[in-house]
C-alpha positions in Angstrom: 24.8 -17.2 -14.7 23.1 -16.3 -11.4 19.7 -14.6 -11.4 21.1 -11.4 -9.8 23.8 -11.2 -12.6 21.0 -11.4 -15.2 19.0 -8.7 -13.3 22.0 -6.4 -13.2 23.0 -7.0 -16.8 19.6 -6.8 -18.5 17.8 -4.4 -16.1 20.3 -1.6 -16.5 21.2 -2.0 -20.1 18.1 -3.3 -21.9 15.1 -1.9 -20.0 12.6 -3.4 -17.6 10.4 -5.2 -20.1 13.2 -6.9 -22.0 14.8 -8.0 -18.7 11.6 -9.6 -17.4 11.1 -11.3 -20.8 14.6 -12.7 -20.7 14.4 -13.9 -17.1 11.1 -15.7 -17.8 12.6 -17.3 -20.9 15.7 -18.4 -18.9 13.8 -19.6 -15.8 10.9 -21.4 -17.5 10.4 -23.6 -20.5 7.3 -22.8 -22.5 5.0 -25.4 -20.9 6.2 -24.3 -17.4 5.4 -20.7 -18.4 1.9 -21.7 -19.5 1.4 -23.5 -16.2 2.6 -20.4 -14.3 0.2 -18.2 -16.2 -2.7 -20.6 -15.5 -1.8 -20.7 -11.8 -1.6 -16.9 -11.6 -5.0 -16.7 -13.4 -6.6 -19.0 -10.9 -5.1 -17.1 -8.0 -6.3 -13.8 -9.3 -9.8 -15.0 -10.0 -9.9 -16.5 -6.4 -8.7 -13.2 -5.0 -11.4 -11.1 -6.7 -14.1 -13.6 -5.8 -13.0 -13.4 -2.2 -13.1 -9.6 -2.3 -16.6 -9.8 -3.8 -17.7 -12.3 -1.2 -16.4 -10.3 1.8 -17.6 -6.8 0.6 -21.0 -7.6 -1.0 -22.4 -11.0 -0.6 -21.8 -11.6 3.1 -23.0 -8.1 4.3 -26.1 -8.5 2.0 -26.9 -11.9 3.6 -26.4 -10.7 7.1 -28.5 -7.5 6.8 -31.2 -9.4 5.0 -31.3 -12.0 7.8 -31.3 -9.3 10.4 -34.3 -7.5 8.8 -36.2 -10.7 8.4 -35.5 -11.5 12.1 -36.9 -8.1 13.0 -40.1 -8.7 10.9 -40.7 -12.1 12.6 -40.1 -10.6 16.0 -42.5 -7.8 15.3 -45.1 -10.2 13.9 -44.9 -12.5 17.0 -45.6 -9.7 19.4 
């Protein structure tokens, strides 16, 4: 049975959650499903760490370096 036939059959008659559960059980064996969950966990953690890095850590580092540079410049004059 093709994946789109499964989507049509189970999405329209059994509801969204049951169709997703059924598709994952047809597509993956249990160990593959655990590997997929582990992969998605690592990707999600990496995504949020990158967001934290780009929105807080790098701007904090750049502004701190800039103000330190201003202090040293003022001190040398």
